[in-house]
C-alpha positions in Angstrom: 9.7 79.0 52.7 7.6 81.6 54.6 5.4 83.4 52.1 3.9 86.6 53.4 0.2 86.2 54.4 0.0 82.6 53.1 -1.2 79.6 55.1 2.0 78.4 56.7 1.1 75.8 59.4 -1.8 73.7 60.6 -2.5 72.3 64.1 -4.8 69.4 64.5 -6.3 68.1 67.8 -5.5 64.6 68.9 -7.0 62.5 71.7 -3.9 60.3 71.7 -0.7 61.6 70.1 0.8 58.1 69.8 -2.2 56.9 67.8 -2.0 59.9 65.6 1.7 59.4 64.9 1.1 55.6 64.3 -1.7 56.2 61.8 0.0 58.9 59.8 3.2 57.0 59.7 1.5 53.8 58.6 -0.6 55.5 55.9 1.4 58.4 54.6 4.9 57.6 55.9 5.1 60.8 57.9 7.8 61.4 60.6 7.4 63.4 63.7 9.3 65.5 66.2 7.9 65.6 69.7 7.8 68.8 71.7 6.9 67.6 75.1 4.2 65.2 76.1 1.3 67.3 74.5 2.6 68.2 71.1 4.2 66.5 68.0 5.1 68.2 64.7 5.4 67.0 61.1 7.0 68.8 58.2 7.4 68.5 54.4 4.0 67.0 54.0 2.5 69.6 51.7 2.3 71.9 54.7 4.0 71.8 58.0 2.0 71.3 61.1 1.4 69.4 64.3 -0.9 67.5 66.6 -1.8 68.9 70.0 -3.3 66.9 72.9 -7.0 67.5 73.1 -10.2 65.8 74.2 -11.9 67.2 71.0 -11.7 66.1 67.4 -12.1 67.9 64.1 -15.3 67.2 62.1 -17.2 69.0 59.4 -20.4 68.2 61.2 -19.1 70.5 63.9 -18.1 73.2 61.5 -14.4 72.4 61.4 -12.2 73.1 58.4 -11.5 70.0 56.3 -8.0 69.0 55.4 -7.9 67.3 52.0 -5.1 65.0 50.8 -4.4 64.5 47.0 -3.9 60.9 45.7 -3.0 59.7 42.2 -4.3 56.3 43.3 -7.3 56.9 45.4 -8.3 53.2 45.8 -4.8 52.4 47.1 -4.9 55.3 49.6 -8.4 54.2 50.8 -7.1 50.6 51.3 -4.1 51.9 53.4 -6.4 54.0 55.5 -8.6 51.0 56.2 -5.6 48.7 56.9 -4.3 51.2 59.5 -7.7 51.3 61.3 -9.2 54.4 59.8 -13.0 54.6 59.3 -14.4 55.5 56.0 -17.1 58.1 56.6 -18.1 58.7 52.9 -17.1 56.2 50.3 -15.6 57.4 47.0 -17.9 59.7 45.2 -17.6 61.8 42.1 -17.8 65.6 42.0 -17.0 68.1 39.2 -13.3 67.8 38.7 -12.7 64.4 40.3 -13.5 61.9 43.0 -13.0 61.8 46.8 -13.8 60.1 50.1 -13.9 61.2 53.7 -12.4 59.3 56.6 -11.7 59.5 60.4 -8.2 58.8 61.7 -7.7 56.8 64.9 -8.6 59.8 67.1 -11.8 60.7 65.3 -10.5 63.6 63.2 -12.2 63.9 59.8 -10.1 64.2 56.6 -10.7 63.7 52.9 -8.8 62.4 50.0 -9.4 63.5 46.4 -8.1 62.7 42.9 -8.5 64.1 39.5 -7.6 60.7 38.0 -10.7 59.0 36.5 -11.4 55.3 36.9 
């Protein structure tokens, strides 16, 4: 659904589209549609979006927006990210309202995962 003046789509840089597709398929069971050699799209993952070929990556240290996933089992999600080769940047920590951690995917983009489920 296209809601007037609401966030509708997100585009994420990727140094290697195949690595991005592999990682997000392994961890989150995403599927992709390729649009040429420099772009791949995903849909029905909370928001639609895509990865574009870039030598850059997204990092909060560089002022990038942070994409945050929700998990009802944060420890399991962290384990899947590590098993798929992701790097944990900030281990699970508490904050008012829940717990979260930050990670890099295989092309050095930073993401976070949060939960409102207490331990």
